[in-house]
PyMOL CGO cylinders between C-alpha atoms (Angstrom):
from pymol import cmd
from pymol.cgo import CYLINDER

trace = [
    CYLINDER, 0.00, 0.00, 0.00, 2.77, 2.43, 0.96, 0.3, 1, 1, 1, 1, 1, 1,
    CYLINDER, 2.77, 2.43, 0.96, 4.83, 1.64, -2.14, 0.3, 1, 1, 1, 1, 1, 1,
    CYLINDER, 4.83, 1.64, -2.14, 1.76, 2.04, -4.35, 0.3, 1, 1, 1, 1, 1, 1,
    CYLINDER, 1.76, 2.04, -4.35, 1.07, 5.44, -2.80, 0.3, 1, 1, 1, 1, 1, 1,
    CYLINDER, 1.07, 5.44, -2.80, 4.64, 6.54, -3.53, 0.3, 1, 1, 1, 1, 1, 1,
    CYLINDER, 4.64, 6.54, -3.53, 4.37, 5.33, -7.13, 0.3, 1, 1, 1, 1, 1, 1,
    CYLINDER, 4.37, 5.33, -7.13, 1.06, 7.13, -7.51, 0.3, 1, 1, 1, 1, 1, 1,
    CYLINDER, 1.06, 7.13, -7.51, 2.59, 10.37, -6.22, 0.3, 1, 1, 1, 1, 1, 1,
    CYLINDER, 2.59, 10.37, -6.22, 5.56, 9.98, -8.55, 0.3, 1, 1, 1, 1, 1, 1,
    CYLINDER, 5.56, 9.98, -8.55, 3.22, 9.47, -11.50, 0.3, 1, 1, 1, 1, 1, 1,
    CYLINDER, 3.22, 9.47, -11.50, 1.32, 12.62, -10.61, 0.3, 1, 1, 1, 1, 1, 1,
    CYLINDER, 1.32, 12.62, -10.61, 4.55, 14.60, -10.37, 0.3, 1, 1, 1, 1, 1, 1,
    CYLINDER, 4.55, 14.60, -10.37, 5.71, 13.20, -13.70, 0.3, 1, 1, 1, 1, 1, 1,
    CYLINDER, 5.71, 13.20, -13.70, 2.40, 14.09, -15.36, 0.3, 1, 1, 1, 1, 1, 1,
    CYLINDER, 2.40, 14.09, -15.36, 2.57, 17.58, -13.92, 0.3, 1, 1, 1, 1, 1, 1,
    CYLINDER, 2.57, 17.58, -13.92, 6.15, 18.00, -15.12, 0.3, 1, 1, 1, 1, 1, 1,
    CYLINDER, 6.15, 18.00, -15.12, 5.22, 16.84, -18.63, 0.3, 1, 1, 1, 1, 1, 1,
    CYLINDER, 5.22, 16.84, -18.63, 2.34, 19.30, -18.67, 0.3, 1, 1, 1, 1, 1, 1,
    CYLINDER, 2.34, 19.30, -18.67, 4.67, 22.15, -17.73, 0.3, 1, 1, 1, 1, 1, 1,
    CYLINDER, 4.67, 22.15, -17.73, 7.21, 21.17, -20.38, 0.3, 1, 1, 1, 1, 1, 1,
    CYLINDER, 7.21, 21.17, -20.38, 4.59, 21.58, -23.08, 0.3, 1, 1, 1, 1, 1, 1,
    CYLINDER, 4.59, 21.58, -23.08, 4.37, 25.28, -22.22, 0.3, 1, 1, 1, 1, 1, 1,
    CYLINDER, 4.37, 25.28, -22.22, 6.76, 27.21, -24.45, 0.3, 1, 1, 1, 1, 1, 1,
    CYLINDER, 6.76, 27.21, -24.45, 8.68, 29.41, -22.04, 0.3, 1, 1, 1, 1, 1, 1,
    CYLINDER, 8.68, 29.41, -22.04, 10.67, 32.31, -23.45, 0.3, 1, 1, 1, 1, 1, 1,
    CYLINDER, 10.67, 32.31, -23.45, 14.38, 32.21, -22.65, 0.3, 1, 1, 1, 1, 1, 1,
    CYLINDER, 14.38, 32.21, -22.65, 16.66, 35.00, -23.86, 0.3, 1, 1, 1, 1, 1, 1,
    CYLINDER, 16.66, 35.00, -23.86, 19.72, 32.85, -23.11, 0.3, 1, 1, 1, 1, 1, 1,
    CYLINDER, 19.72, 32.85, -23.11, 18.79, 30.11, -25.56, 0.3, 1, 1, 1, 1, 1, 1,
    CYLINDER, 18.79, 30.11, -25.56, 16.02, 31.38, -27.88, 0.3, 1, 1, 1, 1, 1, 1,
    CYLINDER, 16.02, 31.38, -27.88, 16.77, 33.28, -31.07, 0.3, 1, 1, 1, 1, 1, 1,
    CYLINDER, 16.77, 33.28, -31.07, 15.59, 36.86, -31.57, 0.3, 1, 1, 1, 1, 1, 1,
    CYLINDER, 15.59, 36.86, -31.57, 13.19, 35.64, -34.26, 0.3, 1, 1, 1, 1, 1, 1,
    CYLINDER, 13.19, 35.64, -34.26, 11.60, 33.13, -31.88, 0.3, 1, 1, 1, 1, 1, 1,
    CYLINDER, 11.60, 33.13, -31.88, 11.36, 35.71, -29.11, 0.3, 1, 1, 1, 1, 1, 1,
    CYLINDER, 11.36, 35.71, -29.11, 9.65, 38.13, -31.48, 0.3, 1, 1, 1, 1, 1, 1,
    CYLINDER, 9.65, 38.13, -31.48, 7.13, 35.48, -32.54, 0.3, 1, 1, 1, 1, 1, 1,
    CYLINDER, 7.13, 35.48, -32.54, 6.35, 34.78, -28.90, 0.3, 1, 1, 1, 1, 1, 1,
    CYLINDER, 6.35, 34.78, -28.90, 5.96, 38.42, -27.89, 0.3, 1, 1, 1, 1, 1, 1,
    CYLINDER, 5.96, 38.42, -27.89, 4.23, 40.10, -30.83, 0.3, 1, 1, 1, 1, 1, 1,
    CYLINDER, 4.23, 40.10, -30.83, 0.80, 38.37, -30.53, 0.3, 1, 1, 1, 1, 1, 1,
    CYLINDER, 0.80, 38.37, -30.53, 0.30, 39.54, -26.95, 0.3, 1, 1, 1, 1, 1, 1,
    CYLINDER, 0.30, 39.54, -26.95, 1.41, 43.06, -27.84, 0.3, 1, 1, 1, 1, 1, 1,
    CYLINDER, 1.41, 43.06, -27.84, -1.03, 43.17, -30.77, 0.3, 1, 1, 1, 1, 1, 1,
    CYLINDER, -1.03, 43.17, -30.77, -3.85, 42.10, -28.48, 0.3, 1, 1, 1, 1, 1, 1,
    CYLINDER, -3.85, 42.10, -28.48, -2.78, 44.74, -25.99, 0.3, 1, 1, 1, 1, 1, 1,
    CYLINDER, -2.78, 44.74, -25.99, -2.67, 47.38, -28.72, 0.3, 1, 1, 1, 1, 1, 1,
    CYLINDER, -2.67, 47.38, -28.72, -6.18, 46.49, -29.85, 0.3, 1, 1, 1, 1, 1, 1,
    CYLINDER, -6.18, 46.49, -29.85, -7.58, 46.70, -26.34, 0.3, 1, 1, 1, 1, 1, 1,
    CYLINDER, -7.58, 46.70, -26.34, -5.57, 49.89, -25.81, 0.3, 1, 1, 1, 1, 1, 1,
    CYLINDER, -5.57, 49.89, -25.81, -7.37, 51.55, -28.72, 0.3, 1, 1, 1, 1, 1, 1,
    CYLINDER, -7.37, 51.55, -28.72, -10.64, 50.50, -27.12, 0.3, 1, 1, 1, 1, 1, 1,
    CYLINDER, -10.64, 50.50, -27.12, -9.37, 51.97, -23.84, 0.3, 1, 1, 1, 1, 1, 1,
    CYLINDER, -9.37, 51.97, -23.84, -8.80, 55.33, -25.55, 0.3, 1, 1, 1, 1, 1, 1,
    CYLINDER, -8.80, 55.33, -25.55, -12.38, 55.21, -26.83, 0.3, 1, 1, 1, 1, 1, 1,
    CYLINDER, -12.38, 55.21, -26.83, -13.64, 54.43, -23.31, 0.3, 1, 1, 1, 1, 1, 1,
    CYLINDER, -13.64, 54.43, -23.31, -11.79, 57.41, -21.87, 0.3, 1, 1, 1, 1, 1, 1,
    CYLINDER, -11.79, 57.41, -21.87, -13.34, 59.73, -24.47, 0.3, 1, 1, 1, 1, 1, 1,
    CYLINDER, -13.34, 59.73, -24.47, -16.81, 58.68, -23.30, 0.3, 1, 1, 1, 1, 1, 1,
    CYLINDER, -16.81, 58.68, -23.30, -16.20, 60.53, -20.04, 0.3, 1, 1, 1, 1, 1, 1,
    CYLINDER, -16.20, 60.53, -20.04, -15.61, 63.86, -21.77, 0.3, 1, 1, 1, 1, 1, 1,
    CYLINDER, -15.61, 63.86, -21.77, -18.62, 65.48, -20.10, 0.3, 1, 1, 1, 1, 1, 1,
    CYLINDER, -18.62, 65.48, -20.10, -17.44, 64.39, -16.66, 0.3, 1, 1, 1, 1, 1, 1,
    CYLINDER, -17.44, 64.39, -16.66, -13.91, 65.69, -17.25, 0.3, 1, 1, 1, 1, 1, 1,
    CYLINDER, -13.91, 65.69, -17.25, -15.12, 68.98, -18.72, 0.3, 1, 1, 1, 1, 1, 1,
    CYLINDER, -15.12, 68.98, -18.72, -17.30, 69.67, -15.69, 0.3, 1, 1, 1, 1, 1, 1,
    CYLINDER, -17.30, 69.67, -15.69, -14.75, 68.53, -13.11, 0.3, 1, 1, 1, 1, 1, 1,
    CYLINDER, -14.75, 68.53, -13.11, -11.17, 68.42, -14.34, 0.3, 1, 1, 1, 1, 1, 1,
    CYLINDER, -11.17, 68.42, -14.34, -10.03, 67.40, -10.85, 0.3, 1, 1, 1, 1, 1, 1,
    CYLINDER, -10.03, 67.40, -10.85, -11.27, 63.90, -11.62, 0.3, 1, 1, 1, 1, 1, 1,
    CYLINDER, -11.27, 63.90, -11.62, -8.49, 63.57, -14.19, 0.3, 1, 1, 1, 1, 1, 1,
    CYLINDER, -8.49, 63.57, -14.19, -5.80, 64.28, -11.59, 0.3, 1, 1, 1, 1, 1, 1,
    CYLINDER, -5.80, 64.28, -11.59, -6.36, 60.86, -10.03, 0.3, 1, 1, 1, 1, 1, 1,
    CYLINDER, -6.36, 60.86, -10.03, -6.61, 58.71, -13.16, 0.3, 1, 1, 1, 1, 1, 1,
    CYLINDER, -6.61, 58.71, -13.16, -2.86, 57.91, -13.34, 0.3, 1, 1, 1, 1, 1, 1,
    CYLINDER, -2.86, 57.91, -13.34, -2.76, 57.20, -9.61, 0.3, 1, 1, 1, 1, 1, 1,
    CYLINDER, -2.76, 57.20, -9.61, -5.74, 54.83, -9.65, 0.3, 1, 1, 1, 1, 1, 1,
    CYLINDER, -5.74, 54.83, -9.65, -4.58, 53.04, -12.81, 0.3, 1, 1, 1, 1, 1, 1,
    CYLINDER, -4.58, 53.04, -12.81, -1.06, 52.66, -11.43, 0.3, 1, 1, 1, 1, 1, 1,
    CYLINDER, -1.06, 52.66, -11.43, -2.17, 51.24, -8.07, 0.3, 1, 1, 1, 1, 1, 1,
    CYLINDER, -2.17, 51.24, -8.07, -4.40, 48.66, -9.72, 0.3, 1, 1, 1, 1, 1, 1,
    CYLINDER, -4.40, 48.66, -9.72, -1.61, 47.68, -12.13, 0.3, 1, 1, 1, 1, 1, 1,
    CYLINDER, -1.61, 47.68, -12.13, 0.90, 47.43, -9.28, 0.3, 1, 1, 1, 1, 1, 1,
    CYLINDER, 0.90, 47.43, -9.28, -1.29, 45.06, -7.28, 0.3, 1, 1, 1, 1, 1, 1,
    CYLINDER, -1.29, 45.06, -7.28, -2.06, 42.97, -10.37, 0.3, 1, 1, 1, 1, 1, 1,
    CYLINDER, -2.06, 42.97, -10.37, 1.62, 42.77, -11.33, 0.3, 1, 1, 1, 1, 1, 1,
    CYLINDER, 1.62, 42.77, -11.33, 2.58, 41.52, -7.87, 0.3, 1, 1, 1, 1, 1, 1,
    CYLINDER, 2.58, 41.52, -7.87, -0.02, 38.78, -8.06, 0.3, 1, 1, 1, 1, 1, 1,
    CYLINDER, -0.02, 38.78, -8.06, 0.88, 37.82, -11.60, 0.3, 1, 1, 1, 1, 1, 1,
    CYLINDER, 0.88, 37.82, -11.60, 4.62, 37.65, -10.97, 0.3, 1, 1, 1, 1, 1, 1,
    CYLINDER, 4.62, 37.65, -10.97, 4.23, 35.44, -7.92, 0.3, 1, 1, 1, 1, 1, 1,
    CYLINDER, 4.23, 35.44, -7.92, 1.78, 33.07, -9.63, 0.3, 1, 1, 1, 1, 1, 1,
    CYLINDER, 1.78, 33.07, -9.63, 3.83, 32.90, -12.84, 0.3, 1, 1, 1, 1, 1, 1,
    CYLINDER, 3.83, 32.90, -12.84, 6.95, 32.05, -10.87, 0.3, 1, 1, 1, 1, 1, 1,
    CYLINDER, 6.95, 32.05, -10.87, 5.17, 29.22, -9.06, 0.3, 1, 1, 1, 1, 1, 1,
    CYLINDER, 5.17, 29.22, -9.06, 3.67, 27.88, -12.29, 0.3, 1, 1, 1, 1, 1, 1,
    CYLINDER, 3.67, 27.88, -12.29, 7.11, 26.77, -13.43, 0.3, 1, 1, 1, 1, 1, 1,
    CYLINDER, 7.11, 26.77, -13.43, 7.32, 24.44, -10.42, 0.3, 1, 1, 1, 1, 1, 1,
    CYLINDER, 7.32, 24.44, -10.42, 3.97, 22.83, -11.23, 0.3, 1, 1, 1, 1, 1, 1,
    CYLINDER, 3.97, 22.83, -11.23, 2.80, 23.24, -7.64, 0.3, 1, 1, 1, 1, 1, 1,
    CYLINDER, 2.80, 23.24, -7.64, 0.45, 26.24, -7.36, 0.3, 1, 1, 1, 1, 1, 1,
    CYLINDER, 0.45, 26.24, -7.36, -3.22, 25.71, -6.61, 0.3, 1, 1, 1, 1, 1, 1,
    CYLINDER, -3.22, 25.71, -6.61, -5.34, 28.18, -8.56, 0.3, 1, 1, 1, 1, 1, 1,
    CYLINDER, -5.34, 28.18, -8.56, -8.17, 27.88, -6.03, 0.3, 1, 1, 1, 1, 1, 1,
    CYLINDER, -8.17, 27.88, -6.03, -5.91, 28.67, -3.06, 0.3, 1, 1, 1, 1, 1, 1,
    CYLINDER, -5.91, 28.67, -3.06, -4.32, 31.55, -4.92, 0.3, 1, 1, 1, 1, 1, 1,
    CYLINDER, -4.32, 31.55, -4.92, -7.73, 32.93, -5.87, 0.3, 1, 1, 1, 1, 1, 1,
    CYLINDER, -7.73, 32.93, -5.87, -8.98, 32.84, -2.28, 0.3, 1, 1, 1, 1, 1, 1,
    CYLINDER, -8.98, 32.84, -2.28, -5.85, 34.38, -0.77, 0.3, 1, 1, 1, 1, 1, 1,
    CYLINDER, -5.85, 34.38, -0.77, -5.37, 37.00, -3.48, 0.3, 1, 1, 1, 1, 1, 1,
    CYLINDER, -5.37, 37.00, -3.48, -9.03, 38.01, -3.23, 0.3, 1, 1, 1, 1, 1, 1,
    CYLINDER, -9.03, 38.01, -3.23, -8.59, 38.58, 0.51, 0.3, 1, 1, 1, 1, 1, 1,
    CYLINDER, -8.59, 38.58, 0.51, -5.35, 40.46, -0.10, 0.3, 1, 1, 1, 1, 1, 1,
    CYLINDER, -5.35, 40.46, -0.10, -7.11, 42.53, -2.73, 0.3, 1, 1, 1, 1, 1, 1,
    CYLINDER, -7.11, 42.53, -2.73, -9.81, 43.48, -0.24, 0.3, 1, 1, 1, 1, 1, 1,
    CYLINDER, -9.81, 43.48, -0.24, -7.31, 44.57, 2.41, 0.3, 1, 1, 1, 1, 1, 1,
    CYLINDER, -7.31, 44.57, 2.41, -5.12, 46.46, -0.05, 0.3, 1, 1, 1, 1, 1, 1,
    CYLINDER, -5.12, 46.46, -0.05, -8.15, 48.11, -1.64, 0.3, 1, 1, 1, 1, 1, 1,
    CYLINDER, -8.15, 48.11, -1.64, -9.49, 49.24, 1.73, 0.3, 1, 1, 1, 1, 1, 1,
    CYLINDER, -9.49, 49.24, 1.73, -6.12, 50.61, 2.86, 0.3, 1, 1, 1, 1, 1, 1,
    CYLINDER, -6.12, 50.61, 2.86, -5.56, 52.42, -0.43, 0.3, 1, 1, 1, 1, 1, 1,
    CYLINDER, -5.56, 52.42, -0.43, -9.09, 53.85, -0.50, 0.3, 1, 1, 1, 1, 1, 1,
    CYLINDER, -9.09, 53.85, -0.50, -8.80, 55.22, 3.03, 0.3, 1, 1, 1, 1, 1, 1,
    CYLINDER, -8.80, 55.22, 3.03, -5.39, 56.73, 2.30, 0.3, 1, 1, 1, 1, 1, 1,
    CYLINDER, -5.39, 56.73, 2.30, -6.47, 58.44, -0.91, 0.3, 1, 1, 1, 1, 1, 1,
    CYLINDER, -6.47, 58.44, -0.91, -9.68, 59.63, 0.79, 0.3, 1, 1, 1, 1, 1, 1,
    CYLINDER, -9.68, 59.63, 0.79, -7.66, 61.53, 3.38, 0.3, 1, 1, 1, 1, 1, 1,
    CYLINDER, -7.66, 61.53, 3.38, -5.36, 63.00, 0.71, 0.3, 1, 1, 1, 1, 1, 1,
    CYLINDER, -5.36, 63.00, 0.71, -8.24, 64.08, -1.54, 0.3, 1, 1, 1, 1, 1, 1,
    CYLINDER, -8.24, 64.08, -1.54, -10.25, 65.64, 1.26, 0.3, 1, 1, 1, 1, 1, 1,
    CYLINDER, -10.25, 65.64, 1.26, -7.28, 67.61, 2.56, 0.3, 1, 1, 1, 1, 1, 1,
    CYLINDER, -7.28, 67.61, 2.56, -6.33, 68.68, -0.96, 0.3, 1, 1, 1, 1, 1, 1,
    CYLINDER, -6.33, 68.68, -0.96, -9.67, 69.69, -2.48, 0.3, 1, 1, 1, 1, 1, 1,
    CYLINDER, -9.67, 69.69, -2.48, -12.02, 69.88, 0.53, 0.3, 1, 1, 1, 1, 1, 1,
    CYLINDER, -12.02, 69.88, 0.53, -14.71, 68.19, -1.55, 0.3, 1, 1, 1, 1, 1, 1,
    CYLINDER, -14.71, 68.19, -1.55, -16.74, 65.37, -0.04, 0.3, 1, 1, 1, 1, 1, 1,
    CYLINDER, -16.74, 65.37, -0.04, -18.14, 64.25, -3.39, 0.3, 1, 1, 1, 1, 1, 1,
    CYLINDER, -18.14, 64.25, -3.39, -14.76, 64.14, -5.11, 0.3, 1, 1, 1, 1, 1, 1,
    CYLINDER, -14.76, 64.14, -5.11, -13.29, 62.31, -2.13, 0.3, 1, 1, 1, 1, 1, 1,
    CYLINDER, -13.29, 62.31, -2.13, -16.06, 59.72, -2.28, 0.3, 1, 1, 1, 1, 1, 1,
    CYLINDER, -16.06, 59.72, -2.28, -15.63, 59.25, -6.04, 0.3, 1, 1, 1, 1, 1, 1,
    CYLINDER, -15.63, 59.25, -6.04, -11.86, 58.85, -5.86, 0.3, 1, 1, 1, 1, 1, 1,
    CYLINDER, -11.86, 58.85, -5.86, -11.85, 56.53, -2.84, 0.3, 1, 1, 1, 1, 1, 1,
    CYLINDER, -11.85, 56.53, -2.84, -14.61, 54.28, -4.21, 0.3, 1, 1, 1, 1, 1, 1,
    CYLINDER, -14.61, 54.28, -4.21, -12.89, 54.21, -7.60, 0.3, 1, 1, 1, 1, 1, 1,
    CYLINDER, -12.89, 54.21, -7.60, -9.63, 53.22, -5.94, 0.3, 1, 1, 1, 1, 1, 1,
    CYLINDER, -9.63, 53.22, -5.94, -11.34, 50.49, -3.93, 0.3, 1, 1, 1, 1, 1, 1,
    CYLINDER, -11.34, 50.49, -3.93, -13.20, 49.06, -6.91, 0.3, 1, 1, 1, 1, 1, 1,
    CYLINDER, -13.20, 49.06, -6.91, -10.17, 48.89, -9.19, 0.3, 1, 1, 1, 1, 1, 1,
    CYLINDER, -10.17, 48.89, -9.19, -7.76, 47.40, -6.65, 0.3, 1, 1, 1, 1, 1, 1,
    CYLINDER, -7.76, 47.40, -6.65, -10.17, 44.79, -5.34, 0.3, 1, 1, 1, 1, 1, 1,
    CYLINDER, -10.17, 44.79, -5.34, -10.52, 43.36, -8.86, 0.3, 1, 1, 1, 1, 1, 1,
    CYLINDER, -10.52, 43.36, -8.86, -6.85, 43.64, -9.83, 0.3, 1, 1, 1, 1, 1, 1,
    CYLINDER, -6.85, 43.64, -9.83, -5.48, 40.36, -8.36, 0.3, 1, 1, 1, 1, 1, 1,
    CYLINDER, -5.48, 40.36, -8.36, -8.48, 38.39, -9.63, 0.3, 1, 1, 1, 1, 1, 1,
    CYLINDER, -8.48, 38.39, -9.63, -8.01, 39.69, -13.18, 0.3, 1, 1, 1, 1, 1, 1,
    CYLINDER, -8.01, 39.69, -13.18, -4.27, 38.95, -13.04, 0.3, 1, 1, 1, 1, 1, 1,
    CYLINDER, -4.27, 38.95, -13.04, -4.83, 35.40, -11.83, 0.3, 1, 1, 1, 1, 1, 1,
    CYLINDER, -4.83, 35.40, -11.83, -7.52, 34.56, -14.36, 0.3, 1, 1, 1, 1, 1, 1,
    CYLINDER, -7.52, 34.56, -14.36, -5.52, 35.91, -17.31, 0.3, 1, 1, 1, 1, 1, 1,
    CYLINDER, -5.52, 35.91, -17.31, -2.38, 34.07, -16.20, 0.3, 1, 1, 1, 1, 1, 1,
    CYLINDER, -2.38, 34.07, -16.20, -4.25, 30.82, -15.63, 0.3, 1, 1, 1, 1, 1, 1,
    CYLINDER, -4.25, 30.82, -15.63, -5.97, 30.97, -19.02, 0.3, 1, 1, 1, 1, 1, 1,
    CYLINDER, -5.97, 30.97, -19.02, -2.65, 31.58, -20.76, 0.3, 1, 1, 1, 1, 1, 1,
    CYLINDER, -2.65, 31.58, -20.76, -0.94, 28.64, -19.11, 0.3, 1, 1, 1, 1, 1, 1,
    CYLINDER, -0.94, 28.64, -19.11, -3.91, 26.41, -19.91, 0.3, 1, 1, 1, 1, 1, 1,
    CYLINDER, -3.91, 26.41, -19.91, -3.36, 27.39, -23.54, 0.3, 1, 1, 1, 1, 1, 1,
    CYLINDER, -3.36, 27.39, -23.54, 0.32, 26.41, -23.13, 0.3, 1, 1, 1, 1, 1, 1,
    CYLINDER, 0.32, 26.41, -23.13, 1.42, 30.01, -23.59, 0.3, 1, 1, 1, 1, 1, 1,
    CYLINDER, 1.42, 30.01, -23.59, 4.20, 31.45, -21.45, 0.3, 1, 1, 1, 1, 1, 1,
    CYLINDER, 4.20, 31.45, -21.45, 2.38, 33.71, -18.94, 0.3, 1, 1, 1, 1, 1, 1,
    CYLINDER, 2.38, 33.71, -18.94, 5.55, 35.74, -18.39, 0.3, 1, 1, 1, 1, 1, 1,
    CYLINDER, 5.55, 35.74, -18.39, 5.50, 36.85, -22.04, 0.3, 1, 1, 1, 1, 1, 1,
    CYLINDER, 5.50, 36.85, -22.04, 1.79, 37.27, -22.75, 0.3, 1, 1, 1, 1, 1, 1,
    CYLINDER, 1.79, 37.27, -22.75, 0.33, 37.81, -19.31, 0.3, 1, 1, 1, 1, 1, 1,
    CYLINDER, 0.33, 37.81, -19.31, 1.82, 41.24, -18.65, 0.3, 1, 1, 1, 1, 1, 1,
    CYLINDER, 1.82, 41.24, -18.65, 0.63, 43.07, -21.79, 0.3, 1, 1, 1, 1, 1, 1,
    CYLINDER, 0.63, 43.07, -21.79, -2.81, 41.45, -21.82, 0.3, 1, 1, 1, 1, 1, 1,
    CYLINDER, -2.81, 41.45, -21.82, -3.57, 41.62, -18.10, 0.3, 1, 1, 1, 1, 1, 1,
    CYLINDER, -3.57, 41.62, -18.10, -2.27, 45.19, -17.85, 0.3, 1, 1, 1, 1, 1, 1,
    CYLINDER, -2.27, 45.19, -17.85, -4.42, 46.60, -20.63, 0.3, 1, 1, 1, 1, 1, 1,
    CYLINDER, -4.42, 46.60, -20.63, -7.50, 44.70, -19.40, 0.3, 1, 1, 1, 1, 1, 1,
    CYLINDER, -7.50, 44.70, -19.40, -6.92, 46.05, -15.90, 0.3, 1, 1, 1, 1, 1, 1,
    CYLINDER, -6.92, 46.05, -15.90, -6.39, 49.57, -17.24, 0.3, 1, 1, 1, 1, 1, 1,
    CYLINDER, -6.39, 49.57, -17.24, -9.67, 49.39, -19.14, 0.3, 1, 1, 1, 1, 1, 1,
    CYLINDER, -9.67, 49.39, -19.14, -11.52, 48.16, -16.06, 0.3, 1, 1, 1, 1, 1, 1,
    CYLINDER, -11.52, 48.16, -16.06, -9.92, 50.86, -13.91, 0.3, 1, 1, 1, 1, 1, 1,
    CYLINDER, -9.92, 50.86, -13.91, -11.03, 53.63, -16.28, 0.3, 1, 1, 1, 1, 1, 1,
    CYLINDER, -11.03, 53.63, -16.28, -14.53, 52.18, -16.53, 0.3, 1, 1, 1, 1, 1, 1,
    CYLINDER, -14.53, 52.18, -16.53, -14.99, 51.69, -12.80, 0.3, 1, 1, 1, 1, 1, 1,
    CYLINDER, -14.99, 51.69, -12.80, -13.60, 55.09, -11.83, 0.3, 1, 1, 1, 1, 1, 1,
    CYLINDER, -13.60, 55.09, -11.83, -15.43, 56.84, -14.67, 0.3, 1, 1, 1, 1, 1, 1,
    CYLINDER, -15.43, 56.84, -14.67, -18.82, 55.36, -13.87, 0.3, 1, 1, 1, 1, 1, 1,
    CYLINDER, -18.82, 55.36, -13.87, -18.47, 55.93, -10.13, 0.3, 1, 1, 1, 1, 1, 1,
    CYLINDER, -18.47, 55.93, -10.13, -17.32, 59.53, -10.61, 0.3, 1, 1, 1, 1, 1, 1,
    CYLINDER, -17.32, 59.53, -10.61, -20.13, 60.17, -13.12, 0.3, 1, 1, 1, 1, 1, 1,
    CYLINDER, -20.13, 60.17, -13.12, -22.74, 58.81, -10.73, 0.3, 1, 1, 1, 1, 1, 1,
    CYLINDER, -22.74, 58.81, -10.73, -21.50, 60.98, -7.87, 0.3, 1, 1, 1, 1, 1, 1,
    CYLINDER, -21.50, 60.98, -7.87, -20.41, 64.19, -9.57, 0.3, 1, 1, 1, 1, 1, 1,
    CYLINDER, -20.41, 64.19, -9.57, -22.81, 64.61, -12.49, 0.3, 1, 1, 1, 1, 1, 1,
]
cmd.load_cgo(trace, "trace")
């Protein structure tokens, strides 16, 4: 029984290892420039396409920005914070994927909880800054809720994109960054824009 259990565990490890080896990881030490280009360009093209859509989304909030230009002051800050949280999650998960050991379910639960705590801390911090800076309760509410909404989703988006890429046997380190970043940016603009519009218009 004990020997069979060991064999069974070894078989699972071997199957996991074989699965990982089918993923084409980019390696600048061994891969040619041509191969690296072919691995990177598709993700960048997808990111460019979504980026154009992101520009269109931003233009939809022209009325909001024209009536309250102060809203625009916080767009880079909110987008950056969401990207930073997502990048942390993605880098950690991508690193563990190469070992074949990470549990997507455990990561999702823990990163969701981390996202909640980080979102709350960031929202409270930016609320204090905004209130002291502009002395506007409505603007403070819009910025803090926008910050909370974008950050709380950031680790979930990063995990899902990375997991989908590795299931497709695509190196998450190459494709995950451009795709997850532009998706997160689009969500950040949408969330902040809709919240600010609802409060300030």
